C-alpha positions as CSV (number, residue, x, y, z in Angstrom):
1,M,-19.7,-10.5,37.6
2,L,-23.3,-10.6,36.9
3,H,-25.7,-8.4,35.1
4,R,-29.0,-7.7,36.9
5,H,-31.1,-10.4,35.4
6,P,-33.8,-11.4,38.0
7,V,-32.4,-14.9,38.3
8,H,-29.1,-13.5,39.4
9,R,-30.9,-11.6,42.2
10,S,-33.1,-14.5,43.3
11,T,-33.4,-15.9,46.8
12,A,-32.0,-19.3,45.5
13,V,-28.8,-17.6,44.3
14,R,-28.5,-15.5,47.5
15,D,-28.9,-18.7,49.6
16,F,-26.3,-20.5,47.5
17,V,-23.8,-17.7,47.8
18,D,-24.4,-17.5,51.6
19,S,-23.8,-21.3,51.8
20,T,-20.3,-20.8,50.5
21,E,-19.3,-19.0,53.7
22,G,-17.5,-16.2,51.9
23,R,-15.7,-18.3,49.3
24,L,-18.0,-16.9,46.5
25,R,-18.8,-13.3,46.1
26,L,-21.0,-11.8,43.5
27,F,-20.3,-8.5,41.7
28,F,-23.1,-6.9,39.8
29,L,-22.5,-4.9,36.7
30,P,-24.5,-1.8,36.0
31,S,-27.9,-2.5,34.3
32,Y,-26.6,-2.0,30.7
33,S,-22.9,-2.3,30.4
34,P,-21.7,-4.6,27.6
35,D,-18.3,-2.9,27.6
36,L,-17.7,-4.0,31.2
37,N,-18.8,-7.6,30.7
38,P,-16.1,-10.0,29.7
39,D,-18.7,-12.4,28.3
40,E,-19.5,-9.8,25.6
41,L,-15.8,-10.0,24.4
42,V,-16.1,-13.7,24.1
43,W,-19.3,-13.6,22.0
44,N,-18.0,-10.7,19.9
45,H,-14.9,-12.7,18.9
46,P,-16.7,-15.3,16.8
47,K,-18.9,-12.6,15.3
48,R,-15.8,-10.7,14.1
49,H,-14.1,-13.8,12.8
50,K,-15.4,-17.1,11.4
51,V,-19.1,-16.9,12.3
52,G,-19.7,-13.3,11.2
53,K,-18.2,-14.0,7.8
54,S,-20.0,-17.2,7.1
55,D,-23.0,-17.7,4.7
56,F,-25.3,-20.2,6.5
57,K,-27.7,-22.4,4.8
58,G,-29.9,-22.7,7.9
59,P,-29.9,-22.6,11.7
60,N,-28.4,-26.1,12.1
61,Q,-25.4,-25.1,10.0
62,M,-25.0,-21.8,12.0
63,R,-25.2,-23.7,15.3
64,A,-22.5,-26.2,14.1
65,V,-20.2,-23.4,13.1
66,V,-20.7,-21.5,16.3
67,M,-20.1,-24.6,18.4
68,K,-17.0,-25.5,16.5
69,F,-15.6,-22.0,17.0
70,M,-16.5,-21.9,20.7
71,R,-14.7,-25.3,21.2
72,Y,-11.7,-23.8,19.5
73,L,-11.8,-20.9,22.0
74,Q,-12.1,-23.4,24.8
75,R,-8.9,-25.1,23.7
76,T,-7.1,-21.7,23.3
77,P,-6.8,-20.2,26.7
78,S,-4.4,-17.5,25.5
79,I,-7.2,-15.9,23.5
80,I,-9.5,-16.0,26.5
81,R,-6.8,-14.4,28.7
82,G,-6.4,-11.8,26.0
83,F,-10.0,-10.7,26.5
84,F,-9.2,-9.8,30.1
85,R,-6.4,-7.5,28.9
86,A,-9.0,-5.1,27.4
87,P,-9.0,-1.9,29.5
88,S,-12.7,-2.1,30.1
89,V,-12.6,-5.5,31.9
90,R,-9.2,-5.4,33.6
91,Y,-11.1,-5.0,36.9
92,A,-12.1,-8.7,36.5
93,I,-8.6,-10.0,36.9
94,G,-7.6,-8.4,40.1
């Protein structure tokens, strides 16, 4: 699932997809559709939890907190699977 950024529609991407002989298919989301994009659920999770409630002393501290939280998500696949249970992105699992 890709949004319509020019790089996603480039010749290089099309050539790569063609080289996979059907093993990779791209599905484009409508131009502006954050509610349909599972990535948005991932990024909203830290905003609603640890990161959004933190008082940062600078960009380096913010980066460290975001990276720590994203590593936590990486090690917690049950949370990631939960994002795909949201009605707006169920299309992505089947």
